[in-house]
VEXDREN-2710 file (C-alpha; in Angstrom, 1 decimal):
% VEXDREN-2710
k/r/px/py/pz
1/MET/-15.3/-7.6/-20.5
2/GLN/-11.9/-8.2/-22.1
3/THR/-10.0/-9.4/-19.0
4/LEU/-12.7/-10.8/-16.7
5/LYS/-15.5/-13.4/-17.0
6/LEU/-18.7/-13.2/-15.0
7/SER/-21.6/-15.6/-14.4
8/ILE/-24.4/-15.5/-11.8
9/GLU/-26.2/-18.5/-10.6
10/ASN/-28.2/-19.2/-7.4
11/HIS/-27.4/-15.7/-6.1
12/ILE/-23.6/-16.4/-6.4
13/ALA/-21.5/-14.2/-8.8
14/HIS/-18.5/-16.0/-10.2
15/VAL/-15.8/-13.6/-11.3
16/ILE/-12.7/-15.0/-13.1
17/LEU/-9.5/-13.1/-14.0
18/ASN/-9.1/-13.9/-17.7
19/ARG/-5.6/-13.1/-19.0
20/PRO/-4.1/-16.6/-18.9
21/GLU/-1.6/-15.7/-21.6
22/LYS/-0.2/-13.0/-19.3
23/ALA/-0.6/-15.0/-16.0
24/ASN/-3.5/-12.7/-15.2
25/ALA/-1.2/-9.6/-15.0
26/LEU/-3.4/-6.6/-14.5
27/ASN/-3.3/-4.1/-17.3
28/GLN/-5.3/-0.9/-17.5
29/SER/-8.3/-2.7/-18.9
30/ALA/-8.3/-5.2/-16.0
31/TRP/-8.2/-2.4/-13.5
32/ASP/-11.0/-0.6/-15.2
33/GLU/-13.1/-3.7/-15.4
34/ILE/-12.5/-4.8/-11.8
35/LYS/-13.8/-1.5/-10.6
36/GLU/-16.8/-1.6/-13.0
37/ILE/-17.8/-5.2/-12.2
38/PHE/-17.6/-4.9/-8.4
39/GLU/-19.5/-1.6/-8.4
40/ASN/-22.2/-3.3/-10.6
41/LEU/-22.4/-6.4/-8.4
42/ASP/-22.8/-4.2/-5.4
43/GLU/-26.0/-2.7/-7.0
44/ASN/-27.3/-6.1/-8.3
45/PRO/-30.0/-7.3/-5.9
46/GLU/-29.8/-10.8/-7.4
47/VAL/-26.2/-11.2/-6.2
48/ARG/-25.7/-12.1/-2.5
49/VAL/-22.1/-13.3/-2.5
50/ILE/-19.1/-13.2/-4.9
51/VAL/-16.4/-15.8/-5.7
52/LEU/-13.2/-14.5/-7.3
53/GLU/-10.6/-16.8/-8.9
54/GLY/-7.8/-17.0/-11.4
55/GLY/-9.4/-19.3/-14.0
56/GLU/-7.2/-21.3/-16.4
57/SER/-4.0/-19.3/-15.9
58/ASN/-1.1/-20.9/-14.2
59/HIS/-1.2/-18.2/-11.6
60/PHE/-4.0/-16.4/-9.7
61/CYS/-2.4/-13.0/-10.6
62/ALA/1.1/-12.0/-11.6
63/GLY/0.6/-8.4/-10.4
64/ILE/0.5/-5.2/-12.3
65/ASP/1.3/-5.4/-16.0
66/LEU/4.7/-3.8/-16.5
67/SER/3.4/-1.7/-19.4
68/LEU/0.9/-0.1/-17.1
69/LEU/3.5/0.5/-14.4
70/MET/5.8/2.2/-17.0
71/SER/2.9/4.4/-18.2
72/VAL/2.3/5.7/-14.7
73/SER/5.9/6.8/-14.4
74/GLN/6.2/8.4/-17.8
75/THR/4.7/11.9/-18.5
76/ASP/5.5/14.8/-20.8
77/ILE/4.5/17.4/-18.2
78/ASN/7.4/19.8/-17.7
79/CYS/6.4/21.3/-14.3
80/GLU/7.8/19.1/-11.5
81/GLY/5.0/19.9/-9.2
82/ARG/2.3/19.1/-11.7
83/ARG/4.1/15.9/-12.7
84/ARG/4.1/14.7/-9.1
85/GLU/0.4/15.7/-8.8
86/LYS/-0.4/13.6/-11.8
87/VAL/1.4/10.5/-10.4
88/ARG/-0.5/10.9/-7.2
89/LYS/-3.8/10.9/-9.0
90/ASP/-2.7/7.9/-11.1
91/VAL/-2.0/6.0/-7.9
92/PHE/-5.4/6.9/-6.5
93/ARG/-6.9/5.6/-9.8
94/LEU/-5.1/2.3/-9.3
95/GLN/-6.3/2.0/-5.7
96/ALA/-9.9/2.6/-6.7
97/PRO/-10.6/-0.9/-8.1
98/ILE/-9.1/-2.6/-5.0
99/ASN/-11.3/-0.3/-2.9
100/ALA/-14.3/-1.3/-5.0
101/ILE/-13.8/-4.9/-3.9
102/GLU/-13.6/-4.0/-0.3
103/ASN/-16.5/-1.5/-0.5
104/CYS/-18.8/-4.0/-2.4
105/SER/-21.6/-4.7/0.1
106/LYS/-21.6/-8.4/-0.8
107/PRO/-19.0/-10.8/0.7
108/VAL/-16.1/-11.6/-1.7
109/LEU/-14.5/-15.0/-1.4
110/VAL/-11.2/-15.4/-3.3
111/ALA/-9.7/-18.7/-4.3
112/VAL/-6.0/-18.6/-5.1
113/HIS/-3.9/-21.0/-7.1
114/GLY/-0.3/-20.6/-8.3
115/GLY/1.3/-17.3/-7.7
116/CYS/-0.4/-14.3/-6.0
117/ILE/2.2/-11.6/-6.7
118/GLY/2.5/-7.9/-6.0
119/GLY/-0.9/-6.4/-7.1
120/GLY/-2.5/-9.8/-6.6
121/VAL/-1.8/-9.5/-2.9
122/ASP/-3.5/-6.1/-3.0
123/VAL/-6.6/-7.7/-4.5
124/ILE/-6.9/-10.6/-2.0
125/CYS/-6.4/-8.4/1.0
126/ALA/-9.5/-6.4/0.0
127/CYS/-11.6/-9.6/-0.1
128/ASP/-13.6/-10.9/2.9
129/MET/-12.3/-14.5/2.9
130/ARG/-9.2/-16.0/1.3
131/TYR/-8.6/-19.7/0.3
132/CYS/-5.7/-21.2/-1.6
133/THR/-4.2/-24.4/-2.8
134/GLU/-1.2/-25.8/-0.9
135/ASP/1.1/-25.1/-3.8
136/ALA/0.0/-21.5/-4.1
137/TYR/2.4/-18.8/-3.0
138/PHE/2.1/-15.1/-1.9
139/THR/4.7/-12.5/-2.3
140/ILE/5.0/-8.7/-1.9
141/ARG/7.2/-8.4/-4.9
142/GLU/7.3/-4.6/-5.1
143/ILE/10.4/-4.4/-2.9
144/ASP/12.4/-6.2/-5.7
145/MET/11.2/-3.6/-8.2
146/GLY/12.5/-0.7/-6.0
147/MET/9.0/0.3/-5.0
148/VAL/6.9/0.6/-1.9
149/ALA/3.7/-1.5/-2.3
150/ASP/1.1/1.3/-2.8
151/LEU/-2.4/-0.2/-3.5
152/GLY/-3.4/-1.5/-0.1
153/THR/-1.2/-4.4/0.9
154/LEU/0.7/-2.5/3.6
155/GLN/-2.6/-1.0/4.9
156/ARG/-4.7/-4.2/4.9
157/LEU/-2.4/-7.1/5.5
158/PRO/-1.4/-5.9/9.0
159/LYS/-5.1/-6.2/9.9
160/LEU/-4.9/-9.9/8.8
161/ILE/-1.6/-11.2/10.2
162/GLY/1.1/-10.2/12.7
163/ASP/3.1/-7.0/12.2
164/GLY/6.4/-8.8/12.2
165/LEU/5.3/-11.2/9.5
166/VAL/4.0/-8.4/7.3
167/ARG/7.4/-6.6/7.7
168/GLU/9.3/-9.8/6.8
169/MET/7.3/-10.3/3.6
170/ALA/7.5/-6.6/2.6
171/TYR/11.2/-6.2/3.4
172/THR/12.4/-9.5/1.8
173/GLY/9.8/-10.2/-1.0
174/ARG/10.0/-13.9/-0.1
175/ASN/7.4/-16.4/-1.1
176/VAL/4.9/-17.6/1.4
177/ASP/3.4/-21.0/0.3
178/GLY/-0.1/-22.1/0.9
179/LYS/0.5/-24.1/4.0
180/GLU/2.3/-21.3/5.7
181/ALA/-0.3/-18.8/4.5
182/GLU/-2.9/-20.9/6.3
183/LYS/-0.8/-21.2/9.4
184/ILE/-0.2/-17.4/9.7
185/GLY/-3.7/-16.4/8.7
186/ILE/-3.4/-15.0/5.2
187/VAL/-5.9/-17.6/4.1
188/ASN/-8.7/-19.3/6.0
189/ARG/-7.8/-22.7/4.6
190/ALA/-5.4/-24.3/2.2
191/PHE/-6.5/-27.2/0.0
192/PRO/-4.5/-30.0/-1.7
193/ASP/-5.7/-29.1/-5.2
194/LYS/-7.7/-26.5/-7.1
195/SER/-10.8/-28.6/-7.8
196/THR/-11.2/-29.4/-4.1
197/MET/-10.7/-25.7/-3.2
198/MET/-13.3/-24.5/-5.7
199/GLU/-15.8/-27.1/-4.6
200/GLU/-15.4/-26.1/-0.9
201/VAL/-15.4/-22.4/-1.6
202/PHE/-18.7/-22.6/-3.5
203/LYS/-20.2/-24.6/-0.6
204/ILE/-19.3/-21.7/1.7
205/ALA/-20.7/-19.2/-0.8
206/ALA/-23.9/-21.2/-1.1
207/THR/-24.3/-21.1/2.7
208/ILE/-23.8/-17.3/2.8
209/ALA/-26.3/-16.9/-0.1
210/SER/-28.9/-18.8/1.9
211/LYS/-28.8/-16.2/4.7
212/SER/-30.7/-12.9/5.0
213/PRO/-29.1/-10.6/2.3
214/ILE/-29.7/-7.4/4.3
215/SER/-28.1/-9.0/7.4
216/ILE/-25.1/-10.2/5.4
217/ARG/-24.6/-6.8/3.9
218/GLY/-25.0/-5.2/7.3
219/THR/-22.5/-7.6/8.9
220/LYS/-19.9/-6.8/6.3
221/HIS/-20.4/-3.1/6.8
222/ILE/-20.1/-3.3/10.5
223/LEU/-17.0/-5.5/10.4
224/LEU/-15.3/-2.9/8.1
225/HIS/-16.3/-0.1/10.5
226/THR/-15.1/-2.1/13.5
227/ARG/-11.7/-2.7/11.9
228/ASP/-11.0/1.0/11.7
229/HIS/-12.6/2.2/14.9
230/SER/-12.5/1.8/18.7
231/VAL/-14.8/-0.7/20.5
232/ALA/-16.7/2.3/22.0
233/ASP/-17.2/3.9/18.6
234/GLY/-18.2/0.5/17.1
235/LEU/-20.8/-0.1/19.7
236/ASN/-22.3/3.3/19.4
237/TYR/-22.4/2.9/15.6
238/MET/-24.0/-0.5/16.0
239/ALA/-26.8/0.8/18.1
240/THR/-27.6/3.4/15.4
241/TRP/-27.3/0.8/12.6
242/ASN/-29.8/-1.5/14.3
243/ALA/-32.2/1.3/15.1
244/ALA/-32.3/1.8/11.3
245/MET/-32.1/-1.7/10.0
246/LEU/-33.2/-4.3/12.6
247/LEU/-36.9/-4.3/11.9
248/SER/-36.7/-5.8/8.4
249/ASN/-38.9/-8.4/6.7
250/ASP/-36.0/-10.8/6.9
251/LEU/-36.2/-10.8/10.7
252/GLN/-39.9/-11.8/10.6
253/GLU/-39.1/-14.5/7.9
254/ALA/-36.3/-16.0/9.9
255/PHE/-38.5/-16.2/12.9
256/MET/-41.5/-17.8/11.1
257/ALA/-39.2/-20.3/9.3
258/LYS/-37.8/-21.4/12.7
259/MET/-41.3/-21.7/14.1
260/GLN/-42.5/-23.7/11.1
261/LYS/-39.3/-25.8/10.9
262/ARG/-38.6/-24.9/7.3
263/GLU/-35.9/-23.2/5.3
264/SER/-36.0/-19.4/5.2
265/ASN/-36.9/-17.8/1.9
266/PHE/-35.5/-14.2/1.8
267/GLU/-36.3/-11.6/-0.8
268/ASP/-33.4/-10.1/-2.7
END
């Protein structure tokens, strides 16, 4: 990996954005590697939960690297229709790594410090739980570049916070600091400094890693389905899901551990 770092310990995958010299701006390599790493972690039975953070950079993510943005808009195709078709496919390719985060069957906890700008907001909206430092800030910066945010922010953020707040952020491009982000629900919690944040986030990750892996994966799947469907559809799907998945070894292990007053020991 050229733009990411990965370590796995105690069933927790630790993914670090690693372009500190570019404030973790996402170039083509970063997009490719995000997709690859989250698809691989999805298939890795050793991994039960993922923590994503911005490492040693001053910012969590400065958004899309401008060189990548320019390359999408430039083409030598003469036919206008084919040119537009290519741009559409390029946007789908850029959406794919963000989708890979959301579609990863393992919960993804993201820890934000410094700026979370443009494409960085796309990334965090695809994560399961968001945490930040009080001095972090979030901004939908695409509006200041004459663009409509196109990688998931406008589709996912309204599921997290109020519609009017999303519109205010998207129309103005203003910064939302960590304390406000906690207040309006962009993040679960804001912490006074990065070290405290990382310590607490890894505690939460460890708790998740101690639970039944198949139940955690199923819970994430059901929550995503519920978000995009009616209550009736969700309940119907839930009945089918449990008919298929309920009778696992984990159910028996959890029951025996409770009876024997010990910690559960689940298989990967």
